C-alpha positions as CSV (number, residue, x, y, z in Angstrom):
1,M,-10.4,82.1,213.2
2,T,-11.5,85.2,215.4
3,V,-15.2,86.2,216.2
4,F,-14.7,89.2,214.6
5,Q,-13.2,87.6,211.2
6,L,-16.4,85.2,211.3
7,F,-19.0,88.1,211.7
8,T,-17.1,89.9,209.0
9,L,-17.3,86.8,206.5
10,C,-21.0,86.1,207.1
11,F,-22.0,89.9,206.6
12,L,-20.4,89.7,203.2
13,S,-22.0,86.6,202.5
14,I,-25.1,88.0,203.1
15,F,-24.6,90.9,201.3
16,F,-23.9,89.3,197.9
17,C,-26.5,86.3,198.4
18,T,-28.7,88.8,198.4
19,G,-27.4,90.8,195.5
20,V,-26.6,94.3,197.5
21,F,-23.5,93.8,195.6
22,A,-24.4,91.6,193.1
23,A,-22.6,93.5,190.2
24,D,-24.1,91.1,187.6
25,I,-27.8,90.3,186.2
26,S,-28.8,87.8,183.9
27,V,-31.1,88.0,181.2
28,K,-32.2,84.4,182.2
29,D,-33.5,85.4,185.4
30,F,-35.9,87.3,183.6
31,G,-36.9,84.7,180.9
32,A,-34.7,84.9,178.4
33,V,-35.0,82.2,176.2
34,G,-31.7,82.7,174.1
35,D,-32.3,79.7,171.7
36,G,-32.6,82.3,168.4
37,K,-36.1,81.3,168.1
38,A,-38.2,82.7,171.0
39,D,-38.3,86.4,171.5
40,D,-36.3,87.5,174.4
41,T,-36.4,91.3,173.6
42,A,-39.0,91.8,176.7
43,A,-36.7,89.7,178.9
44,I,-33.9,92.0,178.4
45,R,-35.6,95.1,178.1
46,A,-36.4,94.2,182.1
47,A,-32.8,93.3,183.1
48,L,-31.9,96.3,181.4
49,D,-34.2,98.4,183.2
50,K,-33.0,96.8,186.5
51,A,-29.8,97.1,185.9
52,A,-30.4,101.3,185.2
53,E,-32.4,101.4,188.8
54,T,-28.9,100.8,190.9
55,D,-26.8,104.0,191.9
56,R,-24.1,102.8,190.0
57,G,-25.4,100.8,187.2
58,A,-24.5,97.4,187.0
59,S,-23.7,94.6,184.5
60,V,-26.4,92.6,182.2
61,V,-25.1,89.2,181.3
62,L,-26.1,87.3,178.2
63,P,-25.1,83.8,178.6
64,A,-23.9,81.5,175.7
65,G,-26.5,81.9,173.4
66,E,-28.8,83.5,170.5
67,Y,-31.3,85.9,171.5
68,R,-33.9,87.0,169.2
69,V,-34.5,90.8,169.3
70,T,-37.5,92.4,167.8
71,G,-37.3,95.9,169.3
72,T,-34.7,98.7,170.5
73,L,-32.9,98.0,173.7
74,N,-32.0,100.7,176.1
75,V,-28.9,100.8,177.9
76,N,-28.1,103.5,179.6
77,G,-25.9,103.7,182.5
78,C,-25.1,99.9,182.6
79,L,-22.7,97.1,181.1
80,L,-24.8,95.2,178.1
81,K,-22.0,92.1,178.1
82,G,-21.3,89.1,176.9
83,L,-18.1,87.2,177.1
84,D,-15.9,88.9,179.9
85,A,-12.3,88.4,177.7
86,G,-14.6,90.1,174.9
87,A,-13.0,88.1,172.0
88,W,-14.0,89.9,168.9
89,S,-13.5,87.0,166.7
90,S,-14.0,88.2,163.5
91,D,-14.2,85.0,161.5
92,R,-16.1,82.8,163.8
93,A,-19.0,83.9,165.9
94,T,-18.3,82.6,169.5
95,M,-20.2,85.2,171.3
96,P,-23.5,85.5,172.7
97,T,-25.6,86.7,169.7
98,L,-28.1,89.3,169.3
99,L,-30.1,88.4,166.6
100,V,-32.1,91.8,165.6
101,D,-35.3,90.9,163.5
102,H,-36.4,94.2,162.9
103,T,-36.0,96.8,160.8
104,N,-37.6,100.2,162.3
105,D,-35.1,101.8,164.9
106,P,-31.5,100.7,166.8
107,C,-30.8,97.2,167.9
108,I,-29.8,99.1,171.0
109,N,-29.6,102.7,172.3
110,A,-26.8,103.8,174.0
111,G,-27.8,106.4,175.9
112,H,-25.8,108.2,179.3
113,A,-22.9,106.2,180.3
114,A,-23.8,102.7,177.9
115,S,-21.0,100.2,177.8
116,V,-21.7,97.4,175.7
117,H,-19.1,94.4,175.5
118,G,-18.2,90.8,174.2
119,I,-21.7,90.5,171.9
120,N,-22.0,89.1,168.5
121,F,-24.4,91.1,166.0
122,E,-26.4,89.2,163.2
123,Y,-28.6,90.2,160.7
124,D,-30.8,88.6,158.4
125,H,-31.3,90.1,154.9
126,K,-33.7,87.5,153.3
127,G,-32.1,87.1,150.1
128,Q,-32.3,91.5,149.4
129,E,-28.6,93.1,148.8
130,A,-29.7,95.8,151.5
131,R,-32.4,94.7,153.6
132,K,-33.0,98.6,155.2
133,F,-32.5,98.1,159.0
134,G,-31.9,100.4,161.9
135,P,-28.3,101.0,163.1
136,A,-27.1,97.8,165.0
137,I,-26.0,100.6,167.7
138,L,-27.1,104.2,168.0
139,L,-24.6,106.5,169.8
140,S,-27.4,109.4,171.9
141,G,-25.4,110.2,175.5
142,I,-22.2,111.2,176.6
143,G,-19.6,108.8,178.2
144,V,-20.5,105.7,175.5
145,S,-17.9,102.8,175.4
146,L,-18.2,100.0,172.8
147,T,-15.6,97.4,173.7
148,N,-15.0,94.0,172.1
149,L,-17.6,93.3,169.4
150,R,-18.6,91.7,166.2
151,I,-21.6,93.2,163.9
152,S,-22.4,91.1,160.7
153,Q,-24.3,92.0,157.8
154,P,-25.6,95.5,159.4
155,Y,-27.2,98.0,157.1
156,E,-25.2,100.4,159.6
157,A,-23.3,99.7,162.0
158,I,-22.2,102.0,164.9
159,M,-23.9,105.7,164.6
160,A,-24.3,108.7,166.2
161,D,-27.7,110.5,166.2
162,G,-26.7,113.9,164.9
163,K,-28.3,115.8,166.9
164,T,-26.6,114.7,171.2
165,N,-23.7,115.6,172.3
166,I,-21.3,112.0,172.0
167,G,-18.3,113.3,174.3
168,R,-15.7,111.3,176.1
169,L,-17.0,108.5,173.3
170,N,-14.8,104.7,173.7
171,I,-15.1,102.4,170.9
172,E,-12.3,99.5,170.3
173,N,-11.7,96.2,169.1
174,V,-15.0,96.0,166.4
175,F,-15.2,93.9,163.5
176,I,-17.8,94.9,161.5
177,I,-18.6,92.9,158.5
178,S,-20.7,94.0,155.3
179,A,-21.9,97.4,156.2
180,R,-24.3,97.9,153.4
181,S,-24.7,101.7,154.0
182,C,-22.2,103.0,156.7
183,G,-19.9,101.3,159.5
184,V,-19.4,104.1,161.7
185,Y,-21.0,107.7,162.0
186,V,-19.3,109.9,164.5
187,T,-20.3,113.6,164.9
188,N,-20.9,116.0,168.1
189,T,-18.1,115.0,170.2
190,Y,-18.0,118.0,172.1
191,D,-15.2,116.4,174.3
192,I,-12.5,114.1,172.5
193,A,-13.6,110.6,171.4
194,T,-11.4,107.4,170.8
195,L,-11.7,105.4,167.6
196,R,-9.1,102.1,168.4
197,N,-8.4,98.8,165.9
198,I,-12.2,98.8,164.4
199,E,-12.1,96.8,160.6
200,V,-15.3,97.4,158.5
201,W,-14.6,94.2,156.3
202,N,-16.9,93.6,153.0
203,P,-17.1,91.0,151.2
204,N,-19.7,91.9,148.8
205,T,-19.7,94.0,145.8
206,Y,-22.9,96.2,146.8
207,A,-21.1,97.5,149.9
208,Q,-18.3,98.4,147.3
209,K,-20.7,100.4,145.4
210,N,-22.2,101.7,148.6
211,C,-20.6,101.8,151.9
212,T,-18.8,104.3,154.1
213,G,-16.9,102.7,156.0
214,F,-15.9,105.5,158.6
215,K,-17.9,108.9,158.5
216,F,-17.2,111.9,160.6
217,G,-18.7,115.1,160.8
218,K,-18.8,117.6,164.2
219,N,-15.4,116.3,166.3
220,D,-13.5,118.2,168.7
221,E,-10.1,116.4,168.9
222,I,-11.1,112.8,168.0
223,R,-8.1,110.3,168.2
224,I,-8.7,107.7,165.3
225,D,-6.0,104.8,165.7
226,N,-5.3,101.9,163.8
227,C,-8.8,101.5,162.0
228,F,-9.3,99.4,158.6
229,A,-11.9,99.9,155.8
230,F,-11.7,97.1,153.5
231,A,-14.4,96.9,149.7
232,C,-15.7,100.4,150.8
233,R,-17.5,103.1,148.2
234,T,-15.4,105.8,151.2
235,G,-12.9,104.0,153.0
236,F,-13.0,107.7,155.5
237,L,-15.1,110.2,154.9
238,F,-15.0,114.0,156.4
239,V,-17.9,116.1,156.1
240,K,-19.4,119.5,157.4
241,E,-22.0,119.2,160.0
242,K,-24.2,122.2,160.8
243,D,-22.0,123.1,163.9
244,G,-18.5,122.3,162.2
245,P,-16.2,119.9,160.6
246,T,-13.9,117.6,162.5
247,W,-10.4,118.1,164.4
248,G,-8.2,115.1,165.4
249,G,-6.0,112.8,164.2
250,M,-5.5,109.4,162.6
251,T,-2.5,107.3,163.2
252,G,-1.9,104.0,161.8
253,C,-5.5,104.4,159.7
254,S,-5.0,101.8,156.2
255,V,-7.7,101.1,153.3
256,D,-7.9,98.3,150.3
257,F,-9.6,97.5,147.6
258,S,-12.0,100.8,147.9
259,V,-13.0,102.7,145.5
260,L,-11.7,106.3,147.2
261,G,-9.8,106.0,150.4
262,I,-9.5,109.3,152.2
263,V,-12.3,112.1,151.1
264,I,-11.8,115.2,152.8
265,E,-14.8,117.6,152.0
266,E,-14.3,119.9,155.3
267,V,-11.8,119.8,158.0
268,D,-11.0,122.0,160.8
269,S,-7.5,120.1,161.4
270,L,-6.5,117.1,160.7
271,R,-3.5,115.0,161.5
272,I,-2.8,111.9,159.1
273,T,-0.2,109.9,160.3
274,S,1.5,106.6,159.1
275,G,-0.8,103.9,157.3
276,C,-1.9,102.2,153.9
277,L,-3.9,103.9,151.4
278,W,-4.3,101.8,148.5
279,A,-7.6,102.5,146.6
280,H,-8.8,101.5,143.2
281,S,-9.5,105.5,142.3
282,T,-8.1,107.9,144.6
283,S,-6.2,107.3,148.1
284,L,-6.4,110.8,149.4
285,K,-8.6,113.3,148.0
286,T,-9.3,117.4,149.5
287,T,-12.4,119.2,148.3
288,G,-13.3,121.7,151.0
289,P,-11.4,123.7,153.3
290,G,-9.6,122.5,156.6
291,R,-5.7,122.5,157.7
292,I,-4.1,119.3,156.8
293,M,-0.9,117.5,157.7
294,V,0.3,114.1,156.1
295,S,3.3,112.2,157.1
296,G,5.0,108.7,156.6
297,V,1.9,107.3,154.5
298,D,1.5,105.0,151.5
299,L,-0.6,106.4,148.8
300,R,-1.4,103.8,145.9
301,S,-3.9,104.5,143.5
302,N,-5.1,102.9,140.0
303,G,-7.2,104.2,138.1
304,D,-6.4,107.9,139.0
305,A,-4.2,110.0,141.1
306,A,-2.9,108.8,144.5
307,L,-3.5,112.6,145.7
308,I,-5.8,115.1,144.1
309,V,-6.5,118.1,145.9
310,D,-9.2,120.1,144.6
311,D,-9.3,122.8,147.9
312,C,-8.1,122.8,151.2
313,T,-7.1,126.1,153.2
314,S,-3.3,124.4,153.4
315,L,-2.3,120.4,152.7
316,T,1.3,119.6,154.3
317,L,2.5,116.3,152.3
318,T,5.9,115.0,154.1
319,G,7.5,111.5,154.1
320,C,4.9,109.5,151.6
321,N,4.9,107.2,149.1
322,L,3.1,108.1,146.2
323,G,2.2,106.2,143.4
324,K,0.0,103.4,141.1
325,S,-0.5,99.9,141.6
326,G,1.2,98.8,138.7
327,P,2.1,100.4,135.3
328,D,-1.8,99.6,134.0
329,W,-2.6,104.0,134.0
330,P,0.6,105.3,132.3
331,A,-1.2,107.9,131.6
332,V,-2.2,109.6,135.6
333,P,-0.1,111.3,137.6
334,A,0.9,109.9,141.0
335,A,-0.7,113.3,142.0
336,K,-2.8,116.3,140.8
337,L,-3.0,119.5,142.2
338,N,-6.1,121.2,140.9
339,G,-6.0,124.1,143.2
340,G,-5.9,124.7,147.5
341,R,-4.4,128.0,149.1
342,S,-1.6,126.3,150.5
343,V,-0.1,123.0,149.0
344,L,3.5,122.0,150.2
345,L,5.1,118.6,149.3
346,N,8.2,118.1,150.6
347,G,10.3,115.6,150.9
348,N,8.3,112.3,149.2
349,T,8.7,109.3,146.9
350,F,7.4,108.8,143.7
351,D,7.1,106.0,142.0
352,D,7.8,105.0,138.5
353,N,4.1,104.0,137.6
354,G,3.5,107.2,135.7
355,P,3.8,111.0,135.5
356,G,4.3,112.6,139.2
357,V,2.8,115.6,140.1
358,F,0.2,117.5,137.4
359,I,-0.5,121.3,139.0
360,G,-3.6,122.3,137.6
361,E,-4.7,126.1,136.2
362,K,-5.9,126.8,139.5
363,A,-2.9,126.2,141.8
364,R,-2.1,129.6,142.6
365,Y,0.3,128.8,146.1
366,F,2.6,126.0,146.1
367,S,5.8,124.4,147.3
368,I,7.1,121.1,145.6
369,T,10.4,120.8,147.0
370,N,12.9,117.9,147.9
371,N,11.1,115.2,146.5
372,I,12.4,112.0,145.1
373,F,11.1,111.0,141.3
374,Q,12.3,107.9,140.5
375,R,13.8,107.2,137.1
376,S,11.1,107.0,134.6
377,Q,10.3,107.4,130.9
378,F,7.5,110.2,132.5
379,D,7.5,114.0,133.1
380,A,8.3,113.9,136.7
381,I,6.6,117.2,137.1
382,T,3.7,119.2,134.6
383,D,2.8,122.9,135.9
384,K,0.0,124.5,134.3
385,S,0.0,127.1,136.6
386,P,-0.8,130.9,135.7
387,S,1.7,132.9,135.1
388,N,1.0,134.9,138.1
389,A,1.2,132.0,140.7
390,Q,3.6,131.8,143.5
391,K,5.3,128.8,144.1
392,L,8.5,127.4,144.7
393,I,9.5,124.0,142.4
394,S,13.4,122.8,143.4
395,G,15.6,120.3,144.8
396,N,13.7,117.3,143.5
397,L,15.8,114.5,142.1
398,T,14.8,113.8,138.7
399,E,15.6,111.8,135.7
400,K,13.5,111.1,132.3
401,I,14.6,108.0,130.7
402,S,13.6,106.2,127.8
403,K,11.3,103.6,127.0
404,S,14.0,101.0,125.9
405,A,16.2,102.4,128.4
406,D,17.3,99.5,131.3
407,P,15.9,101.8,134.4
């Protein structure tokens, strides 16, 4: 080894040992115990404060253990992490755990350039159906990244503060169990946000009656990929906030065992591509303005129509499957067109478990073309639109058969 090489090795060793280049700050070095009994709030806060002092941020590490917290942890410009591998371990909580033991304010306030990775959150409702905790993670800054997390039994899991620009948001690989009120709420993303592989899974009946899996307000070109809502009141809800509604797209998102699949109260422009929307009541419902494009989606419902259009600026539905989960709801059509300024149904397949499309008295401008209605004892299309409605109904493949006929 040359003298220069030896000098360089010694130089780097000194820097690493003195912490100049050290990227990881252990909460244990600040007094955290991690036994699930001691209050580790102050120790974790001290580690986060130390990380925030660095020019480029640092990583605050939770070694293996369960850390009871009794107040909010502010993460700003640094990474709070558990496992580097970041397994989200849906059914088994193998990651370091934050045991949330306070009902006021969020567990984590994620400020500008905050990152949270590889951690399990646990809540104790103490036998109550819905002990009202604050959010597990409150989004209050630009450039927040949340990855490989497990959040069990929250009242609200990941929530925007509703007033801060949280643009460039990235959330992926998150498993949320039994969210009592809401799984994920995203609004005020004034730059592109990404949500990928997030599951809100609710095994209890309270959540199915009350929980919104994903809620979206004002978003600029948000990308929502392969997200899933199970046993929610509403799987995906789009609403108008004070600064406007959502513009963006959904790809491969699914709903199962929920009352409502996707409900659109208002959007700017929304693309929905692929995925399964299986709901107890309605798979896709539009009740307000917005341009909506749906393609390659399986819409299947039980007690009400899979598609209900009460209002929209425009709806284009192509290459989808629509129908019932079985023959037990024979009086309910697969689709109800109750209104909407412009509605196009083209190239879709309707099953034989009930009527096809019902067109109501407020539908005035629509096109139903080149669809396949499977051979059925039910009417394919029932048109109750007014005489002055502008419409095109053509090229559809239909055949009504008697009840006793062999299909």
